[in-house]
N, C-alpha and C positions, 0 to 999 in steps of 0.2 A: 479650502483653507484650513489647516490644522489648528486645533485649540491648543494653545500653549500655556494658558493660565485659566484655572478653574474659578468660577465666581465663588465668593464667600460671603456669608451673612455677617461676618465679623470684620471690623476694621483691623488692619495690622497693629499688633501690639507686642508687648513683652510679657513674660510670666508676671503674675501679680505680686510675687514676692521674689527675693533674690535667692540665688543658689545657696548661699551660706546663711540665710535668715532662720537659723534653727531656733532662735529664741522666740520667733513668732508663734511657734507651736512646739513646745518641748516634748509633749507627750508623743506626738507623731515621730519626732526625731528619735526618741528613746525606743519607740516601737520599731522604726526602721533600722536602728543600730543593733538591737537585740535579736530581732527576727526579720531580717531583710526579705527573705522569700515569702514570709507571711504578708508583709505589707505590699510586696510586688503582686502577689496573688490577689489581694484586695483591690488594688488599683486596676488590674486586668478585669476583675469581675465588674467593677464600676463601669468600665468601658465596653462591657460585653465581648471581651476577648478571652482567649484560652489562658488559663492560669500560668502556663509555662512561658507565655509571652511577656509576663510582667517584669521579669528581670532583664529585659533586653532594651537597648537604646532605641530600637525601631518603634516601640510602643510610645515612647516620648515623641518621636517623629510623627506618628499617627495623630496624637493629641495636638501637637503644634499645628499640624495641617488642618485639623477640624476647626480649631479656634483662631487660626491665622496668626499664630504666634511666630515672631521672628526667630531665626536660628537655622541650623543645618543639621543633618544627620552626623556629620563630622563633629560638631560641637556637642551634640548629644552624647556621642561615643566618648569624647574626651572627658565630659562631666562624669560619666559612669566610671571610667578608668581611674580618675583622680579622686573621686569621692562619690562612690555609688549610692551611699546612704543619703548624702546631701541632694543628689539628683532625683532620687526617688521621693524623698520627702518634699521637695519643691513641687513635684508633680502632684503629690497627694494634697498639699496645701492649696494648689491652684484648683484642683477638682472640688475641694471642699468649699472654697470661696465661690466658684461658679454655682455650686449647689445652693449656697445661701443667697446668691443673686438671682436664682431661678433660671439660669441659662445653661445648665448642664443636662 
């Protein structure tokens, strides 16, 4: 019998902040807006991924899968197309929150 769903240590959830919750962390948003590749590389480094992967929606999908966050690769792609800085800042805020919670 093939495995169709991988077990996860995390209950299904959403990102801990909204896509447009830029006021939750203005410094991260300014960083992402002024130097998007630098923030993307920082996130990829946090996730032990190649720096070049930081700018792609697939990294967001890897993160969602690891922490059982609802969504799809299509929605990740759309978020990056319409507001890449918002998408990458949301990911960074979530990583920082999980670090504070001790689950990253």
